[in-house]
Z-matrix of the N, CA and C atoms (Angstrom, degrees):
N
C 1 1.493
C 2 1.399 1 108.21
N 3 1.501 2 110.63 1 142.84
C 4 1.417 3 116.92 2 -177.58
C 5 1.562 4 106.67 3 -86.64
N 6 1.317 5 110.72 4 173.83
C 7 1.508 6 120.93 5 178.88
C 8 1.483 7 103.64 6 -70.12
N 9 1.360 8 121.87 7 122.39
C 10 1.449 9 123.69 8 -177.96
C 11 1.593 10 110.95 9 -68.34
N 12 1.359 11 116.12 10 -30.74
C 13 1.432 12 114.75 11 176.11
C 14 1.460 13 117.36 12 -63.90
N 15 1.371 14 111.85 13 -14.67
C 16 1.548 15 116.89 14 -178.59
C 17 1.476 16 106.40 15 -94.46
N 18 1.256 17 121.09 16 -6.83
C 19 1.429 18 119.68 17 -174.71
C 20 1.528 19 109.22 18 -89.74
N 21 1.315 20 116.80 19 128.04
C 22 1.420 21 123.08 20 -179.38
C 23 1.547 22 108.97 21 -101.57
N 24 1.265 23 119.37 22 119.90
C 25 1.451 24 123.87 23 178.69
C 26 1.546 25 110.20 24 -82.20
N 27 1.280 26 114.05 25 138.35
C 28 1.466 27 119.02 26 171.81
C 29 1.467 28 112.50 27 -84.89
N 30 1.298 29 118.52 28 -20.24
C 31 1.467 30 128.34 29 179.40
C 32 1.512 31 113.31 30 -153.34
N 33 1.245 32 119.06 31 158.15
C 34 1.439 33 123.15 32 177.05
C 35 1.531 34 112.44 33 -129.06
N 36 1.292 35 119.99 34 133.39
C 37 1.475 36 127.73 35 179.02
C 38 1.539 37 101.68 36 -114.44
N 39 1.428 38 118.22 37 114.59
C 40 1.390 39 120.84 38 176.29
C 41 1.611 40 104.18 39 -106.19
N 42 1.396 41 111.86 40 104.04
C 43 1.457 42 115.79 41 178.23
C 44 1.513 43 111.61 42 -104.91
N 45 1.368 44 112.76 43 26.34
C 46 1.463 45 118.10 44 -177.27
C 47 1.630 46 109.03 45 -61.54
N 48 1.328 47 108.31 46 136.14
C 49 1.543 48 115.43 47 -178.05
C 50 1.433 49 117.99 48 86.88
N 51 1.333 50 111.81 49 -9.78
C 52 1.554 51 114.12 50 -178.94
C 53 1.491 52 112.01 51 -97.03
N 54 1.343 53 117.81 52 151.61
C 55 1.502 54 116.26 53 -174.82
C 56 1.436 55 106.12 54 -120.30
N 57 1.366 56 117.10 55 166.68
C 58 1.453 57 123.26 56 -173.96
C 59 1.537 58 106.12 57 -57.47
N 60 1.352 59 115.82 58 138.02
C 61 1.465 60 130.05 59 12.28
C 62 1.458 61 110.65 60 -107.11
N 63 1.392 62 119.75 61 17.96
C 64 1.420 63 119.08 62 -177.39
C 65 1.532 64 113.37 63 -65.59
N 66 1.385 65 124.49 64 -48.66
C 67 1.384 66 118.95 65 -178.88
C 68 1.620 67 115.66 66 -55.47
N 69 1.294 68 116.33 67 -40.95
C 70 1.526 69 115.69 68 176.78
C 71 1.629 70 113.65 69 -68.37
N 72 1.388 71 111.41 70 -34.49
C 73 1.464 72 115.50 71 174.25
C 74 1.556 73 112.25 72 -57.20
N 75 1.357 74 113.05 73 -45.70
C 76 1.377 75 121.17 74 -174.97
C 77 1.472 76 108.26 75 -71.54
N 78 1.340 77 118.86 76 -36.70
C 79 1.482 78 126.68 77 174.92
C 80 1.552 79 110.87 78 -55.18
N 81 1.303 80 113.79 79 -48.93
C 82 1.453 81 123.15 80 -172.96
C 83 1.570 82 103.41 81 -64.15
N 84 1.303 83 123.55 82 -43.06
C 85 1.405 84 121.49 83 179.03
C 86 1.498 85 115.02 84 -68.31
N 87 1.391 86 111.55 85 -42.33
C 88 1.505 87 118.13 86 -179.67
C 89 1.586 88 112.17 87 -59.18
N 90 1.294 89 111.02 88 -45.28
C 91 1.566 90 119.33 89 -176.07
C 92 1.567 91 109.35 90 -66.37
N 93 1.365 92 113.23 91 -34.25
C 94 1.517 93 116.86 92 176.24
C 95 1.540 94 109.10 93 -56.36
N 96 1.288 95 116.96 94 -41.01
C 97 1.449 96 121.79 95 -173.14
C 98 1.561 97 114.03 96 -80.36
N 99 1.286 98 114.28 97 -12.67
C 100 1.471 99 120.84 98 -173.44
C 101 1.539 100 108.83 99 -81.31
N 102 1.289 101 115.60 100 143.95
C 103 1.487 102 117.35 101 178.64
C 104 1.667 103 108.75 102 -69.51
N 105 1.244 104 115.87 103 154.82
C 106 1.321 105 119.51 104 -175.19
C 107 1.601 106 109.71 105 -64.51
N 108 1.207 107 124.08 106 136.43
C 109 1.483 108 131.60 107 -172.72
C 110 1.539 109 112.76 108 77.68
N 111 1.391 110 117.88 109 0.01
C 112 1.330 111 120.43 110 176.08
C 113 1.514 112 117.80 111 -65.71
N 114 1.308 113 122.76 112 159.89
C 115 1.456 114 125.74 113 -179.06
C 116 1.471 115 106.69 114 -114.89
N 117 1.339 116 112.51 115 128.75
C 118 1.392 117 123.98 116 173.35
C 119 1.542 118 116.83 117 -111.47
N 120 1.338 119 117.45 118 129.35
C 121 1.488 120 112.82 119 -179.01
C 122 1.466 121 101.03 120 -107.92
N 123 1.427 122 115.03 121 135.71
C 124 1.453 123 125.26 122 -175.90
C 125 1.584 124 104.00 123 -116.39
N 126 1.328 125 112.52 124 129.64
C 127 1.557 126 121.50 125 174.28
C 128 1.524 127 101.88 126 -113.09
N 129 1.344 128 109.12 127 124.25
C 130 1.522 129 112.79 128 173.76
C 131 1.496 130 111.05 129 -138.96
N 132 1.361 131 115.59 130 161.42
C 133 1.458 132 119.52 131 171.97
C 134 1.558 133 114.59 132 -117.02
N 135 1.246 134 110.80 133 0.14
C 136 1.625 135 113.14 134 -178.68
C 137 1.477 136 102.08 135 -87.56
N 138 1.437 137 115.05 136 127.61
C 139 1.468 138 118.46 137 173.82
C 140 1.456 139 114.70 138 -60.93
N 141 1.367 140 119.78 139 -29.15
C 142 1.521 141 121.96 140 -179.57
C 143 1.471 142 110.54 141 -57.57
N 144 1.323 143 117.04 142 -26.41
C 145 1.504 144 114.47 143 179.94
C 146 1.553 145 114.94 144 -59.45
N 147 1.320 146 117.30 145 -21.19
C 148 1.462 147 123.83 146 179.25
C 149 1.561 148 107.15 147 -60.99
N 150 1.298 149 116.24 148 -32.29
C 151 1.460 150 126.43 149 179.48
C 152 1.504 151 109.38 150 -87.95
N 153 1.329 152 115.84 151 -55.23
C 154 1.406 153 125.92 152 -169.38
C 155 1.528 154 116.10 153 -61.16
N 156 1.382 155 110.96 154 -50.46
C 157 1.468 156 116.70 155 -170.07
C 158 1.590 157 107.09 156 -67.39
N 159 1.410 158 120.61 157 -46.97
C 160 1.523 159 112.36 158 178.24
C 161 1.453 160 112.04 159 -59.81
N 162 1.372 161 118.56 160 -37.90
C 163 1.487 162 118.72 161 178.98
C 164 1.554 163 112.99 162 -59.03
N 165 1.339 164 108.88 163 -41.89
C 166 1.555 165 116.85 164 -178.93
C 167 1.649 166 103.82 165 -58.46
N 168 1.359 167 117.97 166 -50.36
C 169 1.424 168 118.03 167 -173.45
C 170 1.654 169 111.79 168 -63.38
N 171 1.318 170 113.55 169 -42.24
C 172 1.349 171 122.49 170 -177.64
C 173 1.575 172 110.25 171 -62.98
N 174 1.332 173 116.26 172 -46.72
C 175 1.460 174 121.11 173 179.25
C 176 1.442 175 112.15 174 -67.90
N 177 1.265 176 122.08 175 -35.52
C 178 1.537 177 125.04 176 -175.22
C 179 1.544 178 109.66 177 -95.19
N 180 1.247 179 122.27 178 -15.06
C 181 1.463 180 122.29 179 178.60
C 182 1.487 181 113.19 180 92.25
N 183 1.334 182 117.17 181 13.43
C 184 1.504 183 115.11 182 -177.89
C 185 1.597 184 102.01 183 -91.77
N 186 1.383 185 109.31 184 160.46
C 187 1.530 186 114.52 185 -179.93
C 188 1.461 187 115.08 186 -96.76
N 189 1.250 188 118.97 187 127.23
C 190 1.448 189 120.77 188 176.36
C 191 1.563 190 104.47 189 -86.82
N 192 1.256 191 119.67 190 107.80
C 193 1.420 192 124.98 191 -179.36
C 194 1.453 193 111.80 192 -73.07
N 195 1.289 194 117.04 193 -42.48
C 196 1.503 195 117.54 194 -176.20
C 197 1.535 196 107.39 195 -165.63
N 198 1.325 197 114.65 196 157.43
C 199 1.535 198 121.90 197 171.06
C 200 1.419 199 107.21 198 -139.99
N 201 1.342 200 114.76 199 149.37
C 202 1.475 201 120.05 200 171.55
C 203 1.441 202 111.26 201 -147.82
N 204 1.354 203 117.00 202 159.53
C 205 1.438 204 124.16 203 172.81
C 206 1.500 205 109.91 204 -119.98
N 207 1.315 206 117.72 205 126.35
C 208 1.463 207 121.39 206 177.64
C 209 1.432 208 109.97 207 -131.33
N 210 1.381 209 119.34 208 107.53
C 211 1.370 210 124.50 209 178.09
C 212 1.608 211 115.00 210 44.55
N 213 1.287 212 110.87 211 53.18
C 214 1.505 213 116.27 212 173.15
C 215 1.558 214 113.20 213 86.31
N 216 1.234 215 114.97 214 2.64
C 217 1.533 216 120.43 215 -178.22
C 218 1.500 217 101.39 216 -116.01
N 219 1.363 218 110.58 217 135.76
C 220 1.580 219 119.49 218 -178.97
C 221 1.478 220 104.68 219 -109.61
N 222 1.297 221 115.28 220 130.73
C 223 1.462 222 123.33 221 176.39
C 224 1.523 223 110.81 222 -119.05
N 225 1.371 224 111.61 223 135.77
C 226 1.436 225 117.60 224 -178.70
C 227 1.585 226 108.30 225 -132.79
N 228 1.416 227 116.11 226 147.79
C 229 1.419 228 118.37 227 174.34
C 230 1.512 229 99.07 228 -128.31
N 231 1.468 230 110.14 229 125.10
C 232 1.462 231 118.23 230 -178.12
C 233 1.479 232 111.48 231 -124.94
N 234 1.220 233 118.93 232 128.26
C 235 1.475 234 124.63 233 178.92
C 236 1.607 235 105.59 234 -94.19
N 237 1.338 236 116.29 235 120.69
C 238 1.474 237 120.37 236 176.86
C 239 1.592 238 107.68 237 -64.85
N 240 1.288 239 111.98 238 138.57
C 241 1.492 240 115.92 239 179.08
C 242 1.578 241 109.29 240 -64.19
N 243 1.279 242 116.35 241 147.45
C 244 1.407 243 121.53 242 174.77
C 245 1.581 244 110.14 243 -80.87
N 246 1.257 245 118.19 244 140.51
C 247 1.364 246 126.23 245 -174.23
C 248 1.470 247 108.28 246 -58.67
N 249 1.317 248 112.95 247 149.77
C 250 1.483 249 116.91 248 174.84
C 251 1.554 250 118.88 249 108.84
């Protein structure tokens, strides 16, 4: 995993206060609008995102660059897969 402070996000999705399945549904829409290879930072408070977001990335071929937990907030950096 790279240093999160060094990761620059092209877009941010703040799903704080939302519960499953809303964060992943919002993530799906946000990733669709992101350019290929772009980085999305996700902020969530639902613990189920620890399971759901890595599965989402694996299933759809996106790269989970890093994930952190800070005082009940879950942070994810996702690189959208390049087309092809």
